[in-house]
N, C-alpha and C positions, 0 to 999 in steps of 0.2 A: 634479591637485591639489584640487580644492575637490569631486570626487567621493569619492574618498578620504577626506578629512575630514569629511565630510557621512555616510559610512558609518560610521565613526569615532565622529562623535558619536550617531547613531544606535545603534550598538551600545550605549556606555553610558548611554543614557537608556532602551534596554529594560530594561536591568540595575536602574536605579532606578526604572522603575515595576511590574516583575516579578521580584524576585530569583531565583523559582524557575527562571528560566532561565539562572542561573549556573554548573551541573555541566556541561550540555552546551555552553554556551561555551567554557567554560576547557578543553573537551577540543580545541576547534578554534586557539584563539588565546592569547594570554598578555598582559600588561600592558606586555611591552617590545617587542609589535607595534604598540603606539598611537604614534602619531606627534607626539603634543600630550602635554606634560609632564603638563598637569594631570587631563587623560584618563587618563594612566597612574594618577597618584595615587589615583583615583576606582576605579578597575577593583582597582588591589590590595588598596586598604582594605575594598574590598567579599570580594576574595577572603579575606583575613586574618580577617575575619569570620565566614563561612562556615565555615572548615577549623576554627574555635576555638569551632564550635557556637551562636555566639551571632545575637541577632537582626540581618537585614540590609535596612536602610529607609535611606531618604535621611537622615534626623537621626545613624542611628547611624555611617552612612559619613561624613559629614559630620565627625561627632566624630572619628571615628578618622584620616581623612585631615589632622585639624587646617584644614581649609579654611574661610575664610571666603568663599564664593562661592554666597549662596543662591540670586542672579536667573539663575548659569550653571545652576545644577542644576536650577532651574525652566524654565529655556529649551529644557534638551535633552529635558527629558519633555514640555514642551508641542508641539515640533517631532516627537518622537518618535511620540507619540501611544497606541502600543502595542508590545508585547513579542513579539506574535506572528511575527514575521521575525527574532527577534535571531539563529538558528543562520545565515540567511542574509546580514546584517550581517557577523557574524563570519569568514566564509568571505570577502568581500569585502576584509576588513580586513587577513587573512593574505596573500590576495594582496597587495596593497598593500606588505605586510612585508617579503615576499620581493623584489618589484620594489625595494624601495630599498636591500635590502641585496646584491642583483646589481648595481643601478647605483653602489654604494658602493666595491664592488671593482671594477668597471671603470675608475671615476674614480681609483684607487689603483694602477690597472695604468699609467692615463696618466701619471699623478704621478711614477711610477716608467721611464719610458721609455727611459732611460739606460740601465739595469740590463741584465744579460744575459738573453737570452730566452728562455733554459730556466729560470730562475729565477724568472723573469714567471709563463712557462706555469705551473710548479711550486705558485705563490703563488695564482693562477686558480682553479687544480682544487681544491687543498687548503680554499679560500675557497668555493668551489660546492660541494664535497663537504660541507660544514660545514652550510651551508643547506639543502640536499637532507636530510642525515641529520635535523635538527631536524624536518623536516615530515615526514619518513617515522616515526622513532621515538616520535611523538605518536600514529601509528595502530597501533602494535603493543602487544599484551596480553600483561603478566607472567606465566609460567605459575600465580601465585597467584592473579592476577585472573582466568586463565582457569577454574581450580578452584574460585573464589568463585562466578562464575557460573552453573557446573553446580550447586553444593549449593543458592544462591539458587534456584534453578530445583525441585529438589529440593523445598523446604522449604514452596515454594508448592504444590507436588500435597500433599505430607503433609498439609499444612492446609487440604484441602479444595478447594483452588482446581484449577486446570487449565492443563498446559503445552500444550492445544489448545482448539480449537474444534470443539464437535461440529455437523453438519448437520442432525441431527434423523432421518436416514436410519439408522435401526440397523444395518442390516446392511452399510453401506456403511463407517458409521463404526467398525463392527468390523475389517472388512478395514483400514480406514487406522491401526486402532490409536487410536480414541477420537476422532477428527475430523481438522480440518486443525490442523496445527504452528503454533505462533505463531511468527514471523518466515517462514514457509514460500509459498511460490509454485505456486498450484494453478490448471492449467489444465482447463477444461470444454471441452472441444471434440466437434465434431458436424456434420452437414451441414444448410442450413438448414431450418427448419420442424421438427426432430425433436422440441424440448423441451429448449434449453437454457436459454432464458429462463423458462419455466414452472420447470424445477427451482430456477434459480438465486432466483426469485421465491420459490419454497416454502424454500428454504433460510435466504435473509433472514430470514424472518418467523419462523423459529425461533429463529435466532442473537439477534433482537431483544429475544426474551422475556427473555433474560439482560444485554442490555448493546445499547449503541448500534454500528450498522451503518450505514455509508456507501454507496451505491450510486451507483453511476456509470453513469448510461445514455445511450447515446451514439445511439441509434437509435429511442426512443421519448419522448413529451412526458410532462410529470406525469399529465394528464388519462388516458392510454394505460394507463401504468403500473398507476396507484390501479383502473383498471378490472379489470387482470387479476389485481391484489391480492383487490379484494373478489369478484369473480367465482369465484374459489377457492374462497372461505371463505361464500360465498351457493349457491356450485351453479349461477350464472346466468354463460352466455356471456360474454366479454370483449366482443366485437362487439355483443352486444345491450343492454349497458348501455349502450355510448357512441352507440348508431344506432337501437336500436329502442323502440317505446313499451311501456311496464312497467306491470303489473298493480300493485293495490293489494296482494299477497300479495309479489309481487316486488319491491314498495318497502320492506313491512316485513323481509324478508329482507337488500335490501341495507343499510337502516338498522343493524341489527344486526351485517355483518359490518363495515362502515364504524367503529361503535363500537370494535370488536375491535381493528382493525388500528389505527386512528387512537390510540390509546397506545401504540403500538410505536416504540420511539425510532429510525427509518429515517429516515437524511438522503438525500437526494437532489438531484441537481445541477441549477439552472436552465438554464445555455447548452447547445449542442445538439454543442459541441466541446469537447474537453481535451488539453491535453498533459498526461505524469506529474508535472510539475512542479505544473498545476494541480491532480490530484487529490493532490498533496503537501502543497499549501497548503487544500484542502478538509478532508484528514484532520485536521490541524494545530488547527481550528476545533472538531473531535468531540471531547468531554472523555469518557473512558475509551472510546476507541473499541475495538470488539472483531472486527471485520473489514471488508476493502473489497473488493466487487463491482465488477468491471468489463465491460460489456455494450457493446461487445463489442471484444476486443484490436486487430482490424484496424481500428477506427476512431479509436483514438487519435492523437492529432496529435503527429509526432515532435517534439522538442525542437529539433535541428537540421535540417539540409538534406542527406539523404544521397542518394544517386543513385538505387538499387534500392531494390526491397520488400524484400529479403533482408538488407540492411544497416540498414534502420531499421526493422526487425521485430526486429533482434537487438538494436539500438540500446534501443528498447522495452519488451521481456523484461528483458533486464538492468536498466534502469531502474525496474519493477517488484518486481522482486526486493531490488535496493536498497531501496525504500519497505518493503517487507514486513520487513526487517531495521531500520530504520531506526524505523519506531514499533511494531514487536515486536508484529505482529499477522498473520494470514494474508491473503494477496491473493487473490481467487479469480477468474481472467478467463476471459471465453467466448472461443472461437476458432472458427471455421470451418476446417471441414477441406477441401482441396484435392480435384478429383474422381478421384484414381485409384482411390478404393476401388470407383467406379461402375463400374469398365473390369473390373474382377475377379470371378469368378464367388463368391467368398466376398466378401460385402460388409463382413463386420465391420473396423472400422477399426483400423490399426495404427499405430505411434508415425510410420513413414515417412512417413504421409499427414500431417504437419506439417513434413516435411522443407524446403519451400518458403517457411517461414513464419519464417524467421531461426534463432535460436539458443534456441527456446521449450524443446524436448525437453531441452536440455542445463541450461537455467537452470531448470526447474522440478523442485521437490520431489515435486509428483506432477501424473500427467495422466490426469484422467476422461473416458472417451469415454460417449456415447448410441448405442445401436443399437437399430434395430425393424426386423425383416424385413419386415411390411407396407408399409414407408415405399417400399422396391422395388418392389412387386409392380405388374401393370398396375392404372393408376387404375379402380376401381369405388365404387359407391355404398358407404360405408361409414356408420356408424351413427356418429356422434363420440361419443355417450354411453357407447357400448359400450368396453371399454379394450382399450387398442392392447400387446400385451406387450412392455416396455421393458428391455433390458438396460444397465445402469448398470457400467460396465467400470472397473474401477481397474487401468489398465496399466501406470501407472508410480507406484511409492511409494518415494523414497530412503531412508523411517524403518521400514519395515514391508515385507508381504508384499501382492500384487497378488491379482486375483480378479474374479468377475463376480457380480451381484446383479441377481436379477431382481424385476420391477416391475410395478404397472398403471399405464399413461399415461391421462388421461381427457382428451383432446383439447377435447371443448368446455368443460370448466370449467379446464383445466390445471392439476388436481389428478395429484398423483404418489403412489399408495400402495406400499410396500414389499410382496412378493408374501404374506408373511405377513398382511399387515392385509386382504386381499384374495382371498375365496374365488374366485372365478372367474377367477385366475389361479393355476397351478398353486406350491404352497408350497413351494418348493425355497429350501433353505438354500444360502449362499454358495458358489458353486464355487470353490474354491481354485487355485490357478495355479502 
């Protein structure tokens, strides 16, 4: 009971602190879901003010609710502290409300123990269905709401906005239809050391020129990430930046590259482990978020304890898809391919190479593979400053066509240039498939 009231008080406190959370919260819970009458009154007053287009704040709420409870309102705000977890509180309150309703039905059944069993069953069934129906109806959009969502999206595009987020790799964006669709889950998959992280960092820095990006790295520390970003811009290998002796000329290049990168709104996690819930909390802290990039999918800690790899990878991919829809931003998750392609004469990756990693293939709006033929050749001394021909393969695109683009991958610096930007790689147009 104490935990239930705590969540309820925190929810109301969040509304008082930042009424902007009210629209999202009201989709999850209503005043009738709160146990305390005073909290119901406050919530209802806030909703009334919001729906009538009036200012919502502690003063107007108090006036609308006709409450003489300054101390109570102040205590709610002080104990809550922040409105960032308002939706989490709302879900807890909703669960508690459903439990109370179910327990009330059970008590009613006990009180009527002398009734005919069939009548008791019918009454319980009817009551439980009503509880379930109310919970389900809140999740359904009306035809008008669905149509309004589409035209709101069109208005954004027609006004010069974007329904997608460009990667900065023009040939790839053309295939995708402009870029990564907002609310979409995209998988960037390849064998280890194929160039996934290099491509992801380049895409991140492009996107960040137009808005904040969240990069969740579960493989590299902050200094390693920045070394690779600076190295690409400065033309200096990341390992040299981390461990080598720099000349004065190199220091000048590093300083210039750091100045360029420093101004980009890229938020990076500090902790080496994260669940999808943790990623959601991070996303909530980034205002005007443009994209979430996760490196890599197999390192995400599952929220629940699933028995096998397939099960928990399925859980993670589904949760990432939900995260994309919730924040209406694309999620780009890096993934390792299994070894199946190494046993084939044709090493080019296929969607089937993802199939032991849960339901990724089904959940993803798009799957992008990276492939280099020289990766599978016998190890020879290869100049890392010379470009390696890289195929960027859009193998799945739920909202458009698929195809392959040629690019030059400079392993020394981690830079990737589309073919048309590099004369040393045959300037092929995208090959449609």
